[in-house]
C-alpha positions as CSV (number, residue, x, y, z in Angstrom):
1,M,0.1,0.1,0.0
2,D,1.4,3.4,-1.2
3,R,0.3,5.9,1.8
4,A,1.3,8.7,-0.2
5,K,-1.2,8.3,-3.0
6,V,-4.4,7.9,-1.0
7,I,-4.5,9.4,2.5
8,F,-7.9,8.6,4.1
9,G,-9.6,7.7,1.4
10,N,-8.8,10.8,-0.5
11,E,-6.5,10.7,-3.8
12,I,-3.7,12.7,-4.0
13,R,-3.4,14.6,-7.3
14,D,-0.6,13.0,-9.7
15,R,1.2,16.2,-9.6
16,D,1.6,16.2,-6.1
17,Y,2.4,12.3,-6.0
18,R,5.1,12.8,-8.5
19,A,6.7,15.7,-6.3
20,A,6.3,13.5,-3.2
21,V,8.5,10.7,-5.1
22,K,10.8,13.5,-6.7
23,K,11.4,14.4,-3.0
24,Q,12.4,10.9,-1.9
25,E,14.5,10.3,-4.9
26,G,16.4,13.5,-3.7
27,F,17.3,12.5,-0.1
28,L,18.2,8.9,-1.6
29,K,20.6,10.6,-3.8
30,K,21.9,12.8,-1.2
31,Y,22.2,10.4,1.7
32,G,22.4,6.9,0.0
33,D,19.7,3.9,-0.1
34,D,19.7,1.9,3.0
35,R,16.2,0.7,2.5
36,Q,17.4,-3.1,2.6
37,T,19.6,-2.6,5.7
38,H,18.7,-4.5,9.0
39,Y,19.8,-2.2,11.6
40,G,20.8,-4.0,14.9
41,V,20.4,-2.3,18.4
42,Q,21.5,-2.1,21.7
43,L,19.5,-1.3,25.2
44,S,21.3,1.2,27.2
45,D,20.8,3.4,30.1
46,S,20.6,7.2,29.3
47,P,21.2,10.0,32.1
48,V,18.4,11.1,33.7
49,I,15.4,9.2,32.2
50,S,16.7,6.0,33.4
51,A,16.9,7.0,36.8
52,L,13.8,9.0,36.8
53,F,11.4,6.3,34.6
54,G,13.4,3.2,34.6
55,A,13.5,3.9,30.6
56,K,16.0,2.1,28.4
57,S,17.4,3.9,25.1
58,I,17.3,1.7,22.0
59,L,20.7,2.6,20.4
60,P,22.6,0.9,17.4
61,G,24.3,-2.5,18.2
62,E,24.7,-5.9,17.3
63,C,21.3,-7.4,18.7
64,R,19.0,-8.4,15.5
65,T,16.0,-8.9,17.5
66,A,15.5,-6.6,20.7
67,E,14.4,-8.4,24.0
68,L,12.2,-5.8,25.7
69,G,11.0,-7.9,28.5
70,E,7.4,-7.5,30.0
71,N,5.2,-4.5,29.7
72,P,7.5,-2.6,27.0
73,L,6.5,0.3,25.4
74,V,8.4,2.3,22.9
75,V,8.4,6.1,22.7
76,G,9.2,7.3,19.4
77,N,10.5,10.6,19.1
78,I,12.5,13.3,17.3
79,R,14.6,16.2,18.7
80,M,13.1,19.2,16.7
81,G,13.1,21.9,19.2
82,F,12.5,20.5,22.8
83,G,8.9,20.2,22.2
84,H,8.8,16.7,21.0
85,Y,11.2,15.5,23.5
86,R,9.1,17.0,26.0
87,M,6.1,15.3,25.1
88,A,8.2,11.9,25.1
89,M,9.4,12.3,28.3
90,A,5.5,12.8,29.5
91,V,4.8,9.6,28.1
92,A,7.6,7.9,29.5
93,S,6.9,9.2,33.0
94,A,3.1,8.2,32.7
95,A,4.2,4.7,31.4
96,A,6.6,4.2,34.2
97,S,4.0,5.1,36.7
98,M,1.4,2.5,34.8
99,G,3.9,-0.3,35.3
100,Y,5.4,-0.2,31.7
101,T,8.8,0.0,30.8
102,P,9.6,3.1,28.6
103,F,12.0,2.3,25.7
104,W,13.3,5.4,24.4
105,L,14.0,5.4,20.6
106,D,15.2,8.9,19.1
107,F,15.4,8.6,15.4
108,L,18.4,10.9,15.4
109,S,20.3,8.1,17.2
110,F,21.4,6.2,14.2
111,P,23.9,8.3,12.8
112,E,24.9,6.0,9.8
113,S,21.5,5.8,8.9
114,G,19.6,7.7,6.1
115,C,16.7,8.5,8.7
116,S,19.0,10.2,10.9
117,K,20.9,12.2,8.3
118,I,17.5,13.4,6.8
119,I,16.0,14.3,10.0
120,A,19.3,16.0,11.2
121,G,19.1,18.3,7.8
122,Q,15.5,18.9,8.4
123,N,15.9,20.1,11.9
124,E,18.9,22.4,11.1
125,L,16.6,24.3,8.6
126,Y,13.7,24.5,11.1
127,S,15.8,25.9,13.7
128,L,17.3,28.5,11.1
129,G,13.8,29.5,10.1
130,S,12.6,30.0,13.8
131,R,15.5,32.2,14.6
132,L,15.2,34.1,11.4
133,S,11.5,34.6,12.1
134,Q,12.2,36.4,15.4
135,R,15.0,38.4,13.9
136,F,13.3,39.7,10.7
137,A,9.8,40.8,10.8
138,L,9.3,40.5,6.7
139,F,10.7,36.8,6.9
140,N,8.3,36.1,9.4
141,R,5.3,37.5,7.9
142,L,5.6,36.6,4.4
143,V,7.6,32.9,4.9
144,W,7.8,31.6,8.3
145,E,4.0,32.3,9.4
146,P,2.2,31.2,6.3
147,M,4.4,28.1,6.0
148,N,3.8,26.9,9.8
149,S,-0.2,27.7,9.5
150,E,-1.0,27.1,5.9
151,G,2.1,25.1,4.1
152,F,2.1,22.4,6.5
153,R,-1.5,22.1,6.6
154,K,-1.9,20.7,3.2
155,L,-2.8,17.2,2.5
156,S,0.0,17.2,-0.2
157,Y,2.4,17.9,2.4
158,N,1.4,14.7,4.1
159,A,2.1,12.7,0.7
160,A,5.6,14.0,0.5
161,D,6.3,13.2,4.1
162,Q,4.8,9.6,3.8
163,K,7.4,9.0,1.0
164,V,10.3,10.5,2.9
165,S,9.2,8.5,6.1
166,E,9.5,5.1,4.0
167,L,13.0,5.7,4.4
168,F,12.9,5.7,8.0
169,A,11.5,2.2,8.4
170,P,15.0,0.5,8.5
171,I,16.0,1.6,11.9
172,L,13.1,-0.1,13.5
173,S,14.0,-3.3,11.8
174,A,15.2,-5.3,15.0
175,I,12.1,-4.1,17.6
176,P,9.3,-6.5,17.6
177,K,6.6,-5.3,15.5
178,D,3.6,-6.1,18.1
179,T,5.5,-3.7,20.7
180,P,3.0,-0.8,21.7
181,F,4.5,2.3,20.1
182,V,3.8,5.7,21.1
183,S,5.2,8.5,18.8
184,T,5.7,12.1,19.7
185,H,6.4,13.3,15.8
186,A,4.4,12.1,13.0
187,W,7.7,11.0,11.0
188,C,7.9,8.4,14.0
189,A,4.4,7.2,13.5
190,Q,4.6,7.1,9.8
191,A,7.7,5.0,10.1
192,A,6.3,2.6,12.5
193,E,3.4,1.9,10.3
194,H,5.6,1.5,7.1
195,A,7.8,-1.0,9.2
196,G,4.5,-3.0,10.1
197,F,3.9,-2.2,13.6
198,T,0.5,-3.0,14.9
199,H,-0.2,-0.7,18.2
200,V,0.9,2.8,17.0
201,V,-0.3,6.1,18.7
202,S,0.8,9.4,17.3
203,A,0.6,12.2,20.0
204,V,-0.2,15.1,17.7
205,C,1.2,18.3,19.0
206,D,-0.3,21.8,19.1
207,N,-3.7,22.9,18.6
208,W,-3.8,23.7,15.0
209,P,-4.8,20.8,12.6
210,M,-2.4,20.1,9.9
211,A,-1.7,17.5,7.7
212,L,1.9,17.1,8.6
213,H,0.8,15.7,11.7
214,L,-1.3,12.7,9.7
215,A,0.1,9.2,10.1
216,E,-2.5,7.0,8.5
217,G,-3.0,3.6,10.2
218,S,-2.0,4.8,13.6
219,V,-4.4,6.1,16.4
220,H,-4.1,9.9,16.4
221,A,-4.5,11.5,19.6
222,V,-5.1,15.0,20.4
223,Q,-5.2,17.4,23.4
224,T,-8.1,19.5,22.5
225,R,-11.8,19.4,21.5
226,S,-11.1,21.9,18.7
227,A,-8.2,20.0,17.3
228,F,-10.3,16.8,17.5
229,L,-12.8,18.5,14.9
230,G,-10.4,19.9,13.0
231,Y,-8.7,16.7,12.4
232,K,-11.8,14.7,12.0
233,V,-12.9,16.7,8.9
234,L,-9.3,17.5,7.7
235,R,-10.1,21.2,8.0
236,G,-8.5,23.5,5.1
237,M,-6.2,20.4,4.1
238,D,-7.2,21.0,0.6
239,A,-8.6,24.4,-0.5
240,E,-9.8,22.8,-3.8
241,R,-12.3,20.0,-2.7
242,Q,-14.4,18.7,0.1
243,L,-12.0,15.9,1.9
244,R,-13.5,12.8,3.3
245,P,-13.0,12.7,7.1
246,M,-10.8,10.5,9.2
247,P,-12.6,7.1,9.7
248,A,-13.9,6.1,12.9
249,G,-11.5,4.8,15.5
250,Q,-8.3,6.8,14.4
251,L,-8.9,9.9,16.3
252,R,-8.9,10.4,20.1
253,Y,-9.1,13.4,21.9
254,V,-7.0,12.4,25.4
255,G,-6.2,15.8,27.1
256,H,-2.9,17.4,27.7
257,Y,0.3,15.5,27.9
258,V,1.6,16.0,31.1
259,D,4.4,14.0,33.2
260,H,3.3,11.8,36.1
261,E,5.1,14.0,38.5
262,L,3.5,17.1,37.5
263,V,0.0,16.0,37.7
264,E,0.7,14.5,41.0
265,G,1.8,17.9,42.5
266,I,-1.0,19.9,41.0
267,A,-2.8,20.3,44.4
268,H,0.4,20.7,46.3
269,D,1.7,23.4,44.0
270,A,-1.2,25.5,43.5
271,A,-1.8,25.7,47.3
272,R,1.7,27.3,47.5
273,R,1.1,29.6,45.1
274,L,-2.2,30.9,46.4
275,A,-0.8,31.0,49.9
276,K,1.6,33.8,48.5
277,L,-0.7,35.9,47.2
278,G,-1.5,39.2,49.4
279,T,2.0,39.1,51.1
280,D,5.6,40.4,50.4
281,R,6.9,36.9,49.6
282,P,8.9,37.2,46.1
283,K,7.3,35.6,43.3
284,A,9.2,33.4,40.9
285,Y,9.2,33.6,37.2
286,L,10.6,30.9,34.9
287,L,11.7,31.6,31.3
288,T,13.2,28.7,29.0
289,I,15.2,29.2,25.8
290,G,13.9,26.2,23.6
291,G,15.8,24.0,21.4
292,A,15.5,26.4,18.3
293,G,17.0,29.1,20.2
294,A,14.5,31.8,19.2
295,Q,13.2,34.9,21.3
296,R,16.4,36.0,22.7
297,A,16.0,39.4,22.0
298,L,12.5,39.4,23.9
299,F,14.0,37.5,26.7
300,E,16.7,40.0,27.3
301,A,14.1,42.8,27.3
302,I,12.0,40.7,29.9
303,V,15.0,40.1,31.7
304,R,16.0,43.6,32.1
305,G,12.4,44.7,33.0
306,L,12.7,42.3,36.0
307,L,15.9,43.3,37.5
308,P,15.0,46.1,39.5
309,E,12.0,43.8,41.1
310,I,14.6,41.2,41.9
311,E,17.0,43.7,43.2
312,A,14.1,44.9,45.5
313,G,13.5,41.3,47.1
314,R,10.2,41.0,45.2
315,A,10.9,38.5,42.6
316,A,13.3,35.6,41.7
317,L,14.1,34.6,38.3
318,F,15.0,31.1,36.9
319,L,16.6,31.0,33.4
320,N,16.8,27.5,32.0
321,F,19.2,28.0,28.9
322,G,18.6,24.2,27.9
323,D,21.9,23.0,26.2
324,H,22.5,26.5,24.7
325,L,25.4,27.9,26.7
326,D,25.8,30.4,24.0
327,A,22.7,32.0,24.5
328,W,23.5,32.5,28.2
329,E,26.8,34.1,27.1
330,D,24.8,36.5,24.8
331,M,22.3,37.3,27.6
332,K,25.0,38.4,29.9
333,K,26.5,40.7,27.6
334,A,23.1,42.2,26.5
335,V,21.9,42.6,30.2
336,P,24.3,44.9,32.1
337,G,24.4,43.8,35.9
338,L,23.1,40.3,35.3
339,A,26.4,38.3,35.3
340,G,27.3,39.6,38.7
341,T,23.7,38.7,39.9
342,A,23.0,35.3,38.7
343,Q,24.0,31.8,40.5
344,E,24.6,29.5,37.8
345,H,23.6,25.6,38.2
346,F,25.3,23.9,35.3
347,G,25.8,20.3,34.3
348,D,25.2,18.8,37.5
349,F,21.6,17.2,37.9
350,A,22.2,16.3,41.2
351,S,22.6,20.2,42.0
352,V,19.3,20.9,40.1
353,A,17.6,18.2,42.1
354,D,18.9,19.6,45.2
355,F,17.7,22.8,44.4
356,Y,14.3,21.8,43.6
357,S,14.1,20.0,46.7
358,R,15.2,23.3,48.9
359,Y,12.6,25.5,47.3
360,L,9.6,23.1,46.7
361,D,8.3,24.7,49.9
362,A,10.5,27.7,50.3
363,D,10.9,30.8,48.6
364,A,13.8,31.6,46.3
365,A,15.5,35.1,45.8
366,G,17.9,36.5,43.0
367,V,18.6,35.3,39.4
368,H,19.4,31.4,39.0
369,V,20.5,30.1,35.4
370,F,20.6,26.5,34.2
371,Y,22.3,25.0,31.7
372,S,23.6,21.2,30.8
373,P,24.9,20.0,27.8
374,E,22.9,16.5,28.2
375,I,19.7,17.0,26.2
376,F,17.6,15.1,28.9
377,Q,18.7,17.1,32.0
378,A,18.2,20.1,29.9
379,V,14.8,19.4,29.2
380,Y,13.6,17.9,32.4
381,T,15.3,20.7,34.4
382,T,12.1,22.9,33.1
383,N,10.1,20.4,34.8
384,L,11.4,20.7,37.8
385,L,11.5,24.4,38.0
386,M,7.7,24.7,36.6
387,R,6.7,23.1,40.3
388,L,8.8,25.8,41.8
389,C,7.6,29.0,39.9
390,D,4.5,31.1,40.1
391,V,4.6,32.0,36.8
392,L,6.1,30.1,33.4
393,L,6.9,32.6,30.7
394,T,6.7,30.6,27.3
395,K,5.9,30.8,23.6
396,P,2.5,28.7,23.1
397,S,4.6,25.8,22.2
398,E,4.1,22.4,24.1
399,L,4.6,24.2,27.4
400,S,1.3,25.7,26.9
401,F,-0.6,22.8,27.8
402,Y,1.0,22.3,31.3
403,P,-0.6,23.0,34.6
404,V,1.3,25.7,35.8
405,P,0.3,29.5,35.3
406,K,1.4,30.9,32.2
407,L,2.1,34.2,30.5
408,M,2.0,33.5,26.9
409,L,5.0,35.1,24.9
410,R,5.2,36.0,21.1
411,R,4.5,32.6,19.2
412,V,7.3,31.3,16.5
413,G,5.3,30.3,13.7
414,G,1.4,30.4,13.1
415,H,0.5,27.2,14.3
416,E,1.4,28.1,17.7
417,A,-1.0,30.9,18.1
418,Y,-3.7,28.5,18.9
419,G,-2.0,26.9,22.0
420,A,-2.2,30.4,23.5
421,L,-5.8,30.6,22.6
422,H,-6.4,27.3,24.2
423,A,-4.6,28.0,27.6
424,S,-6.4,31.4,27.6
425,E,-10.0,30.0,27.4
426,L,-9.3,27.4,29.9
427,G,-8.1,29.9,32.2
428,D,-4.5,28.4,33.1
429,G,-2.7,31.0,30.8
430,T,-2.7,34.3,29.5
431,Y,-3.7,35.7,26.1
432,E,-0.4,35.9,23.6
433,C,1.8,38.8,25.0
434,R,3.6,40.0,22.0
435,T,6.1,42.8,22.7
436,P,8.2,43.4,25.8
437,E,6.2,46.3,26.9
438,E,2.9,43.9,26.8
439,V,4.6,41.2,28.8
440,L,6.0,43.6,31.4
441,G,2.7,45.2,31.9
442,M,1.1,41.8,32.6
443,L,3.9,41.0,35.0
444,R,3.0,44.2,36.7
445,A,-0.5,43.6,36.8
446,M,-0.1,40.1,38.2
447,A,2.3,41.7,40.9
448,L,-0.3,44.2,42.0
449,D,-3.5,42.5,41.6
450,G,-3.8,38.7,43.1
451,E,-6.9,38.1,41.1
452,I,-4.9,37.2,38.0
453,L,-2.9,34.8,39.7
454,S,-5.8,33.6,41.9
455,Q,-7.9,32.7,38.7
456,L,-5.1,30.7,36.8
457,N,-4.4,28.6,39.8
458,E,-8.1,28.0,40.5
459,C,-8.7,27.0,36.9
460,I,-5.6,24.7,37.1
461,L,-7.5,22.8,40.0
462,E,-10.8,22.9,38.2
463,N,-9.3,21.4,34.9
464,Q,-7.7,18.9,36.9
465,K,-10.9,17.4,38.3
466,A,-12.1,17.5,34.8
467,G,-9.3,15.1,33.8
468,L,-7.6,17.9,31.5
469,Y,-3.9,17.0,32.3
470,D,-4.3,13.1,32.0
471,G,-3.6,13.0,28.4
472,A,-0.1,11.0,28.8
473,Y,-1.8,8.3,30.7
474,E,-4.4,7.8,28.0
475,L,-1.7,7.7,25.2
476,V,-0.4,4.7,27.2
477,R,-3.7,2.9,27.5
478,L,-4.3,3.4,23.7
479,A,-1.2,2.1,22.6
480,A,-1.7,-0.9,25.0
481,A,-5.0,-1.4,23.9
482,E,-6.6,-0.9,27.1
483,R,-9.8,0.9,27.6
484,A,-9.9,4.3,29.7
């Protein structure tokens, strides 16, 4: 079956199919043809996630058939920014809490394969586009926003991806095909389907339906009701015709993908934040620099605006630069006085865990900067800091679905706008604040008027009662063919 010719019963135009085949041929010419290669694997511990979730990483090795033991669950993922990794960690966390052994499969971990080479090249292009969109308004308006909201939305785009993802299947050769498989990027789900896996769940990101995220054959899981409806009817994925909807059973609304530890801590963390309101205790703000490294200029302006509050003891600031040490060096140069004020927490996860334990029920002060060259630590540090902060300042990426009061920053790509809209309607986040003046104005309002933060926390508690943050558990149940 050629999944690029007919998608959910909708025939792809001949010109679009030919373009998809040509794209595949271009990658074969550039990176070589390994479609007949059987990649062996080894199962290895990985920093942070093995200790936290008992997870094993699937890496290149000599084993021709992986022995995964009882209750395995493969988490297929790609580092493309931090969002897809973040979703994968939520799935691994939920799976471990439910008695499954998560196996972490990063499609970039097979450097000799065509799969990893293709994805690495595409990731570099995406990261470059993200950065350029923040630096050049014209590029953002004419290229980046339209591509991210409308270009990736087209069914023809999925046809091209289906042809390319055929080339990813060989790295799955050694994994038993009846293993439950949760994908946090459509390419992983598509590859699993091409490879013949029988229990594939594709965890769809964002809140804007795009054909980019389709992986026919898998069960598609979405985080919002509006995304369910948009994907069901393939809304706007072909401007020239009415498309057949997705068949029954291939699309599920599950709620937000959130780590087990964060879900368990919702009541405790909301109570701690609410107890601060109306007091002179410092409020803690968290900013993260994502994998694409965008928004640095906006962050620098925010930090400059917050420094007087920090020096006066009315605020604390957590800056997680992930694995982007260069961004910290740039910020130190751009914000006078920051370097002498900040306390650095670099490279040692034990020290980050100690910081978390120390301030889970206490107030932090000053500026604390976090960085690690190790990707798992870089991503999971934000999870720990979310529990300590009063407000998370974030673009409306996957973090917009987390149970923490959020001040939504300017989006990076048109598709992200709908994450901010969703959070603001649910009440656990603000609308999108696009300029430094608007962001700092919202921060001042939060500091002066306790009603704003009170409502954000109360909405989080109400959303929890409704099961809104239980999506990661539901992904595991779907992949294991359980019933909710």
